[in-house]
Structures are given as structure tokens and as C-alpha cells.
PyMOL Python script that loads the backbone (N, CA, C, O; Angstrom):
from pymol import cmd

cmd.read_pdbstr("""\
ATOM      1  N   MET A   1     -47.038  29.303 -13.596  1.00  0.00           N
ATOM      2  CA  MET A   1     -47.011  27.372 -13.871  1.00  0.00           C
ATOM      3  C   MET A   1     -45.911  26.686 -13.577  1.00  0.00           C
ATOM      4  O   MET A   1     -44.739  26.830 -13.231  1.00  0.00           O
ATOM      5  N   ASN A   2     -46.860  25.740 -13.888  1.00  0.00           N
ATOM      6  CA  ASN A   2     -45.714  24.463 -13.526  1.00  0.00           C
ATOM      7  C   ASN A   2     -46.590  23.364 -14.431  1.00  0.00           C
ATOM      8  O   ASN A   2     -47.703  22.967 -14.776  1.00  0.00           O
ATOM      9  N   LYS A   3     -44.786  23.173 -14.544  1.00  0.00           N
ATOM     10  CA  LYS A   3     -44.831  22.448 -16.188  1.00  0.00           C
ATOM     11  C   LYS A   3     -45.861  21.281 -16.514  1.00  0.00           C
ATOM     12  O   LYS A   3     -46.164  21.263 -17.706  1.00  0.00           O
ATOM     13  N   TYR A   4     -46.391  20.428 -15.838  1.00  0.00           N
ATOM     14  CA  TYR A   4     -47.852  20.390 -16.411  1.00  0.00           C
ATOM     15  C   TYR A   4     -48.529  21.029 -16.968  1.00  0.00           C
ATOM     16  O   TYR A   4     -48.790  20.856 -18.159  1.00  0.00           O
ATOM     17  N   GLU A   5     -48.971  21.897 -16.288  1.00  0.00           N
ATOM     18  CA  GLU A   5     -49.370  23.162 -16.219  1.00  0.00           C
ATOM     19  C   GLU A   5     -49.553  23.710 -18.056  1.00  0.00           C
ATOM     20  O   GLU A   5     -50.491  24.102 -18.750  1.00  0.00           O
ATOM     21  N   LYS A   6     -48.538  23.534 -18.201  1.00  0.00           N
ATOM     22  CA  LYS A   6     -48.216  24.302 -19.559  1.00  0.00           C
ATOM     23  C   LYS A   6     -47.591  22.898 -20.300  1.00  0.00           C
ATOM     24  O   LYS A   6     -46.362  22.824 -20.310  1.00  0.00           O
ATOM     25  N   LEU A   7     -48.129  22.116 -20.735  1.00  0.00           N
ATOM     26  CA  LEU A   7     -48.124  20.639 -21.107  1.00  0.00           C
ATOM     27  C   LEU A   7     -49.697  20.768 -21.497  1.00  0.00           C
ATOM     28  O   LEU A   7     -50.035  20.888 -22.675  1.00  0.00           O
ATOM     29  N   GLN A   8     -50.623  20.737 -20.445  1.00  0.00           N
ATOM     30  CA  GLN A   8     -51.847  20.813 -20.478  1.00  0.00           C
ATOM     31  C   GLN A   8     -52.506  21.805 -21.749  1.00  0.00           C
ATOM     32  O   GLN A   8     -53.543  21.572 -22.369  1.00  0.00           O
ATOM     33  N   LYS A   9     -51.592  22.953 -21.928  1.00  0.00           N
ATOM     34  CA  LYS A   9     -52.487  24.114 -23.293  1.00  0.00           C
ATOM     35  C   LYS A   9     -51.579  23.554 -24.517  1.00  0.00           C
ATOM     36  O   LYS A   9     -51.493  24.050 -25.640  1.00  0.00           O
ATOM     37  N   GLN A  10     -50.774  22.131 -23.909  1.00  0.00           N
ATOM     38  CA  GLN A  10     -49.516  22.000 -25.679  1.00  0.00           C
ATOM     39  C   GLN A  10     -51.369  21.247 -26.602  1.00  0.00           C
ATOM     40  O   GLN A  10     -52.349  20.846 -25.974  1.00  0.00           O
ATOM     41  N   GLU A  11     -51.270  21.290 -27.639  1.00  0.00           N
ATOM     42  CA  GLU A  11     -52.274  20.779 -28.857  1.00  0.00           C
ATOM     43  C   GLU A  11     -51.819  19.410 -28.650  1.00  0.00           C
ATOM     44  O   GLU A  11     -50.793  19.062 -28.065  1.00  0.00           O
ATOM     45  N   ASP A  12     -53.064  18.375 -29.425  1.00  0.00           N
ATOM     46  CA  ASP A  12     -52.116  17.564 -28.735  1.00  0.00           C
ATOM     47  C   ASP A  12     -51.038  16.527 -29.340  1.00  0.00           C
ATOM     48  O   ASP A  12     -50.667  15.581 -28.646  1.00  0.00           O
ATOM     49  N   GLN A  13     -50.394  16.776 -31.036  1.00  0.00           N
ATOM     50  CA  GLN A  13     -50.225  16.727 -31.843  1.00  0.00           C
ATOM     51  C   GLN A  13     -48.587  17.125 -31.111  1.00  0.00           C
ATOM     52  O   GLN A  13     -47.758  16.216 -31.175  1.00  0.00           O
ATOM     53  N   ASN A  14     -48.158  18.432 -30.449  1.00  0.00           N
ATOM     54  CA  ASN A  14     -47.194  18.560 -29.800  1.00  0.00           C
ATOM     55  C   ASN A  14     -46.854  17.870 -28.607  1.00  0.00           C
ATOM     56  O   ASN A  14     -45.715  17.429 -28.453  1.00  0.00           O
ATOM     57  N   PHE A  15     -47.761  17.735 -27.731  1.00  0.00           N
ATOM     58  CA  PHE A  15     -47.820  17.467 -26.472  1.00  0.00           C
ATOM     59  C   PHE A  15     -47.005  15.965 -26.945  1.00  0.00           C
ATOM     60  O   PHE A  15     -45.994  15.648 -26.318  1.00  0.00           O
ATOM     61  N   LYS A  16     -47.540  15.025 -28.144  1.00  0.00           N
ATOM     62  CA  LYS A  16     -47.491  13.333 -28.219  1.00  0.00           C
ATOM     63  C   LYS A  16     -45.983  13.548 -28.202  1.00  0.00           C
ATOM     64  O   LYS A  16     -45.150  12.762 -27.751  1.00  0.00           O
ATOM     65  N   LEU A  17     -45.758  14.756 -28.775  1.00  0.00           N
ATOM     66  CA  LEU A  17     -44.029  14.539 -29.341  1.00  0.00           C
ATOM     67  C   LEU A  17     -43.960  15.165 -28.420  1.00  0.00           C
ATOM     68  O   LEU A  17     -43.782  16.070 -29.236  1.00  0.00           O
ATOM     69  N   ILE A  18     -43.884  16.008 -26.753  1.00  0.00           N
ATOM     70  CA  ILE A  18     -43.218  15.757 -25.673  1.00  0.00           C
ATOM     71  C   ILE A  18     -42.732  14.282 -24.396  1.00  0.00           C
ATOM     72  O   ILE A  18     -41.858  13.695 -23.758  1.00  0.00           O
ATOM     73  N   THR A  19     -44.330  14.431 -24.821  1.00  0.00           N
ATOM     74  CA  THR A  19     -44.210  14.118 -23.955  1.00  0.00           C
ATOM     75  C   THR A  19     -44.370  11.722 -23.984  1.00  0.00           C
ATOM     76  O   THR A  19     -44.253  10.957 -23.026  1.00  0.00           O
ATOM     77  N   GLY A  20     -44.672  11.360 -25.584  1.00  0.00           N
ATOM     78  CA  GLY A  20     -43.677  10.238 -25.901  1.00  0.00           C
ATOM     79  C   GLY A  20     -45.858   9.681 -25.754  1.00  0.00           C
ATOM     80  O   GLY A  20     -46.314   8.600 -26.126  1.00  0.00           O
ATOM     81  N   VAL A  21     -46.511  10.616 -25.251  1.00  0.00           N
ATOM     82  CA  VAL A  21     -47.830   9.531 -25.004  1.00  0.00           C
ATOM     83  C   VAL A  21     -48.868  10.721 -25.105  1.00  0.00           C
ATOM     84  O   VAL A  21     -48.475  11.881 -24.988  1.00  0.00           O
ATOM     85  N   THR A  22     -50.604  10.324 -25.391  1.00  0.00           N
ATOM     86  CA  THR A  22     -51.553  11.695 -25.932  1.00  0.00           C
ATOM     87  C   THR A  22     -52.093  11.664 -24.197  1.00  0.00           C
ATOM     88  O   THR A  22     -52.255  10.773 -23.364  1.00  0.00           O
ATOM     89  N   LYS A  23     -52.222  12.872 -24.215  1.00  0.00           N
ATOM     90  CA  LYS A  23     -53.315  12.886 -23.209  1.00  0.00           C
ATOM     91  C   LYS A  23     -54.248  12.145 -22.754  1.00  0.00           C
ATOM     92  O   LYS A  23     -54.143  11.730 -21.600  1.00  0.00           O
ATOM     93  N   VAL A  24     -55.264  11.837 -23.465  1.00  0.00           N
ATOM     94  CA  VAL A  24     -56.360  10.403 -22.716  1.00  0.00           C
ATOM     95  C   VAL A  24     -55.206   9.296 -21.997  1.00  0.00           C
ATOM     96  O   VAL A  24     -55.668   8.836 -20.952  1.00  0.00           O
ATOM     97  N   VAL A  25     -53.602   8.690 -22.375  1.00  0.00           N
ATOM     98  CA  VAL A  25     -53.757   7.692 -22.021  1.00  0.00           C
ATOM     99  C   VAL A  25     -53.146   8.443 -20.415  1.00  0.00           C
ATOM    100  O   VAL A  25     -53.554   8.179 -19.284  1.00  0.00           O
ATOM    101  N   LEU A  26     -51.874   9.597 -20.887  1.00  0.00           N
ATOM    102  CA  LEU A  26     -51.488  10.790 -19.380  1.00  0.00           C
ATOM    103  C   LEU A  26     -52.906  10.584 -18.671  1.00  0.00           C
ATOM    104  O   LEU A  26     -52.769   9.620 -17.918  1.00  0.00           O
ATOM    105  N   GLU A  27     -53.951  10.983 -18.607  1.00  0.00           N
ATOM    106  CA  GLU A  27     -55.179  11.442 -17.981  1.00  0.00           C
ATOM    107  C   GLU A  27     -54.958   9.774 -16.905  1.00  0.00           C
ATOM    108  O   GLU A  27     -54.404   9.591 -15.820  1.00  0.00           O
ATOM    109  N   LYS A  28     -55.654   8.871 -17.811  1.00  0.00           N
ATOM    110  CA  LYS A  28     -55.798   7.528 -17.462  1.00  0.00           C
ATOM    111  C   LYS A  28     -54.252   6.737 -16.185  1.00  0.00           C
ATOM    112  O   LYS A  28     -54.286   5.837 -15.345  1.00  0.00           O
ATOM    113  N   THR A  29     -53.257   7.551 -16.614  1.00  0.00           N
ATOM    114  CA  THR A  29     -52.589   7.273 -15.475  1.00  0.00           C
ATOM    115  C   THR A  29     -52.237   7.644 -14.513  1.00  0.00           C
ATOM    116  O   THR A  29     -51.556   7.411 -13.514  1.00  0.00           O
ATOM    117  N   LEU A  30     -53.045   8.515 -15.160  1.00  0.00           N
ATOM    118  CA  LEU A  30     -53.143   9.800 -13.913  1.00  0.00           C
ATOM    119  C   LEU A  30     -53.575   9.242 -12.929  1.00  0.00           C
ATOM    120  O   LEU A  30     -52.942   9.029 -11.895  1.00  0.00           O
ATOM    121  N   LYS A  31     -55.111   8.845 -13.240  1.00  0.00           N
ATOM    122  CA  LYS A  31     -55.964   8.308 -12.296  1.00  0.00           C
ATOM    123  C   LYS A  31     -55.649   6.904 -11.013  1.00  0.00           C
ATOM    124  O   LYS A  31     -55.973   6.663  -9.850  1.00  0.00           O
ATOM    125  N   ILE A  32     -54.646   6.116 -12.357  1.00  0.00           N
ATOM    126  CA  ILE A  32     -54.488   4.950 -11.472  1.00  0.00           C
ATOM    127  C   ILE A  32     -53.080   5.489 -10.332  1.00  0.00           C
ATOM    128  O   ILE A  32     -52.624   4.619  -9.591  1.00  0.00           O
ATOM    129  N   LEU A  33     -52.599   6.621 -10.280  1.00  0.00           N
ATOM    130  CA  LEU A  33     -50.905   6.671  -9.248  1.00  0.00           C
ATOM    131  C   LEU A  33     -52.115   7.837  -8.833  1.00  0.00           C
ATOM    132  O   LEU A  33     -51.873   9.010  -9.117  1.00  0.00           O
ATOM    133  N   LYS A  34     -52.961   7.614  -8.394  1.00  0.00           N
ATOM    134  CA  LYS A  34     -53.797   9.027  -7.221  1.00  0.00           C
ATOM    135  C   LYS A  34     -55.071   7.516  -6.857  1.00  0.00           C
ATOM    136  O   LYS A  34     -55.806   7.755  -5.899  1.00  0.00           O
ATOM    137  N   GLY A  35     -55.232   6.542  -7.338  1.00  0.00           N
ATOM    138  CA  GLY A  35     -55.946   5.684  -6.471  1.00  0.00           C
ATOM    139  C   GLY A  35     -55.134   4.431  -5.642  1.00  0.00           C
ATOM    140  O   GLY A  35     -55.563   3.668  -4.776  1.00  0.00           O
ATOM    141  N   LEU A  36     -53.743   4.538  -6.284  1.00  0.00           N
ATOM    142  CA  LEU A  36     -52.131   3.486  -5.547  1.00  0.00           C
ATOM    143  C   LEU A  36     -52.114   4.273  -4.329  1.00  0.00           C
ATOM    144  O   LEU A  36     -52.711   5.327  -4.107  1.00  0.00           O
ATOM    145  N   SER A  37     -51.079   3.383  -3.313  1.00  0.00           N
ATOM    146  CA  SER A  37     -51.263   3.633  -2.075  1.00  0.00           C
ATOM    147  C   SER A  37     -49.986   4.296  -2.534  1.00  0.00           C
ATOM    148  O   SER A  37     -50.099   4.875  -3.614  1.00  0.00           O
ATOM    149  N   ILE A  38     -49.086   4.333  -2.102  1.00  0.00           N
ATOM    150  CA  ILE A  38     -47.814   5.146  -2.651  1.00  0.00           C
ATOM    151  C   ILE A  38     -48.069   6.229  -2.912  1.00  0.00           C
ATOM    152  O   ILE A  38     -47.147   6.702  -3.577  1.00  0.00           O
ATOM    153  N   ASN A  39     -48.513   6.625  -2.821  1.00  0.00           N
ATOM    154  CA  ASN A  39     -49.106   9.281  -3.173  1.00  0.00           C
ATOM    155  C   ASN A  39     -49.095   9.195  -1.141  1.00  0.00           C
ATOM    156  O   ASN A  39     -49.451  10.133  -0.427  1.00  0.00           O
ATOM    157  N   THR A  40     -48.719   8.174  -0.759  1.00  0.00           N
ATOM    158  CA  THR A  40     -49.069   8.118   0.943  1.00  0.00           C
ATOM    159  C   THR A  40     -48.433   8.317   1.672  1.00  0.00           C
ATOM    160  O   THR A  40     -49.104   7.784   2.556  1.00  0.00           O
ATOM    161  N   GLN A  41     -47.252   8.814   2.380  1.00  0.00           N
ATOM    162  CA  GLN A  41     -46.299   9.564   2.941  1.00  0.00           C
ATOM    163  C   GLN A  41     -46.472   9.745   3.989  1.00  0.00           C
ATOM    164  O   GLN A  41     -46.504  10.966   3.836  1.00  0.00           O
ATOM    165  N   LYS A  42     -46.667   9.602   5.262  1.00  0.00           N
ATOM    166  CA  LYS A  42     -45.748   9.566   6.924  1.00  0.00           C
ATOM    167  C   LYS A  42     -45.506  10.688   7.223  1.00  0.00           C
ATOM    168  O   LYS A  42     -44.787  10.916   6.250  1.00  0.00           O
ATOM    169  N   GLY A  43     -45.501  11.641   7.787  1.00  0.00           N
ATOM    170  CA  GLY A  43     -44.675  13.255   8.271  1.00  0.00           C
ATOM    171  C   GLY A  43     -44.317  13.553   7.306  1.00  0.00           C
ATOM    172  O   GLY A  43     -44.162  12.887   6.283  1.00  0.00           O
ATOM    173  N   GLY A  44     -44.106  14.793   7.551  1.00  0.00           N
ATOM    174  CA  GLY A  44     -43.078  15.248   6.549  1.00  0.00           C
ATOM    175  C   GLY A  44     -43.669  15.911   5.163  1.00  0.00           C
ATOM    176  O   GLY A  44     -44.746  15.404   4.851  1.00  0.00           O
ATOM    177  N   SER A  45     -43.315  16.685   4.482  1.00  0.00           N
ATOM    178  CA  SER A  45     -43.891  17.619   3.622  1.00  0.00           C
ATOM    179  C   SER A  45     -44.764  16.378   2.340  1.00  0.00           C
ATOM    180  O   SER A  45     -43.859  15.559   2.502  1.00  0.00           O
ATOM    181  N   LYS A  46     -45.302  15.967   1.746  1.00  0.00           N
ATOM    182  CA  LYS A  46     -45.003  15.612   0.408  1.00  0.00           C
ATOM    183  C   LYS A  46     -44.737  15.339  -0.654  1.00  0.00           C
ATOM    184  O   LYS A  46     -45.333  14.514  -1.346  1.00  0.00           O
ATOM    185  N   GLY A  47     -43.072  16.481  -1.197  1.00  0.00           N
ATOM    186  CA  GLY A  47     -43.210  17.405  -2.412  1.00  0.00           C
ATOM    187  C   GLY A  47     -44.165  17.312  -3.907  1.00  0.00           C
ATOM    188  O   GLY A  47     -45.363  17.582  -3.992  1.00  0.00           O
ATOM    189  N   LEU A  48     -43.332  16.888  -4.940  1.00  0.00           N
ATOM    190  CA  LEU A  48     -44.435  16.699  -6.065  1.00  0.00           C
ATOM    191  C   LEU A  48     -45.489  16.069  -6.325  1.00  0.00           C
ATOM    192  O   LEU A  48     -45.847  14.957  -5.939  1.00  0.00           O
ATOM    193  N   SER A  49     -46.036  16.876  -7.059  1.00  0.00           N
ATOM    194  CA  SER A  49     -46.941  16.169  -6.869  1.00  0.00           C
ATOM    195  C   SER A  49     -47.067  14.753  -7.771  1.00  0.00           C
ATOM    196  O   SER A  49     -46.168  14.201  -8.406  1.00  0.00           O
ATOM    197  N   VAL A  50     -48.220  14.419  -7.650  1.00  0.00           N
ATOM    198  CA  VAL A  50     -48.452  12.907  -9.008  1.00  0.00           C
ATOM    199  C   VAL A  50     -48.321  13.408 -10.938  1.00  0.00           C
ATOM    200  O   VAL A  50     -48.106  12.770 -11.968  1.00  0.00           O
ATOM    201  N   GLU A  51     -48.436  14.033 -10.798  1.00  0.00           N
ATOM    202  CA  GLU A  51     -49.008  14.862 -12.072  1.00  0.00           C
ATOM    203  C   GLU A  51     -47.304  15.769 -12.148  1.00  0.00           C
ATOM    204  O   GLU A  51     -46.852  15.839 -13.291  1.00  0.00           O
ATOM    205  N   LEU A  52     -46.984  16.002 -11.739  1.00  0.00           N
ATOM    206  CA  LEU A  52     -45.299  16.502 -11.780  1.00  0.00           C
ATOM    207  C   LEU A  52     -44.286  15.220 -12.077  1.00  0.00           C
ATOM    208  O   LEU A  52     -43.552  15.151 -13.062  1.00  0.00           O
ATOM    209  N   ARG A  53     -44.390  14.217 -11.028  1.00  0.00           N
ATOM    210  CA  ARG A  53     -43.732  13.193 -10.995  1.00  0.00           C
ATOM    211  C   ARG A  53     -44.427  12.408 -12.079  1.00  0.00           C
ATOM    212  O   ARG A  53     -43.598  12.049 -12.915  1.00  0.00           O
ATOM    213  N   LEU A  54     -45.251  12.141 -12.271  1.00  0.00           N
ATOM    214  CA  LEU A  54     -45.155  11.491 -13.791  1.00  0.00           C
ATOM    215  C   LEU A  54     -45.152  12.750 -15.363  1.00  0.00           C
ATOM    216  O   LEU A  54     -45.717  12.160 -16.283  1.00  0.00           O
ATOM    217  N   THR A  55     -44.823  13.782 -15.690  1.00  0.00           N
ATOM    218  CA  THR A  55     -44.534  14.612 -16.167  1.00  0.00           C
ATOM    219  C   THR A  55     -42.420  14.622 -16.098  1.00  0.00           C
ATOM    220  O   THR A  55     -41.941  15.082 -17.134  1.00  0.00           O
ATOM    221  N   MET A  56     -41.597  14.274 -15.264  1.00  0.00           N
ATOM    222  CA  MET A  56     -40.622  14.498 -14.998  1.00  0.00           C
ATOM    223  C   MET A  56     -40.572  12.838 -15.988  1.00  0.00           C
ATOM    224  O   MET A  56     -40.323  12.732 -17.189  1.00  0.00           O
ATOM    225  N   ALA A  57     -40.965  11.479 -14.801  1.00  0.00           N
ATOM    226  CA  ALA A  57     -40.797  11.035 -15.294  1.00  0.00           C
ATOM    227  C   ALA A  57     -40.534  10.374 -17.304  1.00  0.00           C
ATOM    228  O   ALA A  57     -39.619   9.855 -17.944  1.00  0.00           O
ATOM    229  N   LEU A  58     -42.458  10.984 -17.673  1.00  0.00           N
ATOM    230  CA  LEU A  58     -42.170  10.728 -18.733  1.00  0.00           C
ATOM    231  C   LEU A  58     -41.225  11.697 -20.410  1.00  0.00           C
ATOM    232  O   LEU A  58     -41.172  11.403 -21.605  1.00  0.00           O
ATOM    233  N   GLU A  59     -40.742  12.685 -19.709  1.00  0.00           N
ATOM    234  CA  GLU A  59     -39.895  13.716 -20.206  1.00  0.00           C
ATOM    235  C   GLU A  59     -38.836  12.957 -20.395  1.00  0.00           C
ATOM    236  O   GLU A  59     -38.517  12.713 -21.559  1.00  0.00           O
ATOM    237  N   TYR A  60     -37.795  12.233 -18.937  1.00  0.00           N
ATOM    238  CA  TYR A  60     -36.623  11.058 -18.552  1.00  0.00           C
ATOM    239  C   TYR A  60     -37.358  10.408 -19.538  1.00  0.00           C
ATOM    240  O   TYR A  60     -36.481   9.982 -20.289  1.00  0.00           O
ATOM    241  N   TRP A  61     -38.049  10.192 -19.830  1.00  0.00           N
ATOM    242  CA  TRP A  61     -37.825   7.690 -20.860  1.00  0.00           C
ATOM    243  C   TRP A  61     -38.438   8.609 -22.540  1.00  0.00           C
ATOM    244  O   TRP A  61     -38.694   7.961 -23.554  1.00  0.00           O
ATOM    245  N   ARG A  62     -38.572  10.286 -22.461  1.00  0.00           N
ATOM    246  CA  ARG A  62     -38.365  10.458 -23.987  1.00  0.00           C
ATOM    247  C   ARG A  62     -37.266  10.579 -24.293  1.00  0.00           C
ATOM    248  O   ARG A  62     -36.705  10.158 -25.304  1.00  0.00           O
ATOM    249  N   GLU A  63     -36.745  11.334 -23.202  1.00  0.00           N
ATOM    250  CA  GLU A  63     -35.528  11.891 -23.964  1.00  0.00           C
ATOM    251  C   GLU A  63     -33.991  11.440 -23.987  1.00  0.00           C
ATOM    252  O   GLU A  63     -32.955  11.963 -24.398  1.00  0.00           O
ATOM    253  N   TYR A  64     -34.298  10.289 -23.388  1.00  0.00           N
ATOM    254  CA  TYR A  64     -33.135   8.862 -22.589  1.00  0.00           C
ATOM    255  C   TYR A  64     -32.224   8.671 -24.335  1.00  0.00           C
ATOM    256  O   TYR A  64     -32.403   8.622 -25.552  1.00  0.00           O
ATOM    257  N   ARG A  65     -31.692   8.647 -23.768  1.00  0.00           N
ATOM    258  CA  ARG A  65     -30.468   7.782 -24.870  1.00  0.00           C
ATOM    259  C   ARG A  65     -29.638   6.962 -24.024  1.00  0.00           C
ATOM    260  O   ARG A  65     -29.132   7.259 -22.942  1.00  0.00           O
ATOM    261  N   SER A  66     -29.523   5.105 -25.146  1.00  0.00           N
ATOM    262  CA  SER A  66     -29.194   4.445 -24.374  1.00  0.00           C
ATOM    263  C   SER A  66     -27.450   4.642 -24.103  1.00  0.00           C
ATOM    264  O   SER A  66     -26.644   5.571 -24.054  1.00  0.00           O
ATOM    265  N   MET A  67     -27.449   4.008 -24.045  1.00  0.00           N
ATOM    266  CA  MET A  67     -25.912   3.297 -24.269  1.00  0.00           C
ATOM    267  C   MET A  67     -25.087   2.774 -26.119  1.00  0.00           C
ATOM    268  O   MET A  67     -23.969   2.847 -26.629  1.00  0.00           O
ATOM    269  N   ARG A  68     -26.110   2.402 -26.430  1.00  0.00           N
ATOM    270  CA  ARG A  68     -26.218   1.649 -28.051  1.00  0.00           C
ATOM    271  C   ARG A  68     -26.348   2.595 -29.095  1.00  0.00           C
ATOM    272  O   ARG A  68     -25.741   2.387 -30.146  1.00  0.00           O
ATOM    273  N   TYR A  69     -27.284   3.942 -28.917  1.00  0.00           N
ATOM    274  CA  TYR A  69     -26.286   5.155 -29.182  1.00  0.00           C
ATOM    275  C   TYR A  69     -25.553   5.826 -29.077  1.00  0.00           C
ATOM    276  O   TYR A  69     -24.595   6.069 -29.811  1.00  0.00           O
ATOM    277  N   MET A  70     -25.872   6.270 -28.109  1.00  0.00           N
ATOM    278  CA  MET A  70     -24.298   6.258 -27.707  1.00  0.00           C
ATOM    279  C   MET A  70     -22.957   6.730 -28.070  1.00  0.00           C
ATOM    280  O   MET A  70     -22.364   7.800 -28.206  1.00  0.00           O
ATOM    281  N   ALA A  71     -22.566   4.528 -28.241  1.00  0.00           N
ATOM    282  CA  ALA A  71     -22.276   4.351 -29.018  1.00  0.00           C
ATOM    283  C   ALA A  71     -21.816   5.245 -30.184  1.00  0.00           C
ATOM    284  O   ALA A  71     -20.874   6.035 -30.117  1.00  0.00           O
ATOM    285  N   LEU A  72     -22.629   5.014 -31.310  1.00  0.00           N
ATOM    286  CA  LEU A  72     -22.607   5.348 -32.430  1.00  0.00           C
ATOM    287  C   LEU A  72     -22.145   6.800 -33.022  1.00  0.00           C
ATOM    288  O   LEU A  72     -22.153   7.166 -34.197  1.00  0.00           O
ATOM    289  N   ASP A  73     -21.748   7.501 -31.876  1.00  0.00           N
ATOM    290  CA  ASP A  73     -21.761   8.642 -31.891  1.00  0.00           C
ATOM    291  C   ASP A  73     -20.442   9.322 -31.309  1.00  0.00           C
ATOM    292  O   ASP A  73     -20.343  10.549 -31.274  1.00  0.00           O
TER     293      ASP A  73
END
""", "prot")
cmd.dss("prot")
cmd.show_as("cartoon", "prot")
cmd.util.cbc("prot")
cmd.orient("prot")
């Protein structure tokens, strides 16, 4: 089971705490991303799915500490 599938099983409140967005927003974003042509590659393997790439980006943005906060430490 990948991270996206694990997130889908989370309750709505816990889902938003982890990702920073609601499930509705995530699904709308996925729909837009899947419709874009940036998801098509020529040759080779496609790598990670759109769902996994979006999940990783949301987690990164959610946990990212700016230099301003690190300077306080």
C-alpha cells in the first residue's frame, strides 16, 4: 500500500492535518493535474504516479521550515 492509499483511509480531520488540504481539494487538484500534458513523457518509464507526486509535494510544503523559523532555533 503506497502513501496515497494510506492517506485516503485517514479521517477528514487527520487528512487535513497531514496534507494541509481537504480531500475535496486534493481530488480537484488531481483532476487538473491528470488533464495537463505535463504528465506525458516520451520513452522510458513514467516513474511515480500523479497521486504520489502530489502527495509528496503536499507533505514537503506542510513540513517545510523556512529559514526564519530555523534562525529562531
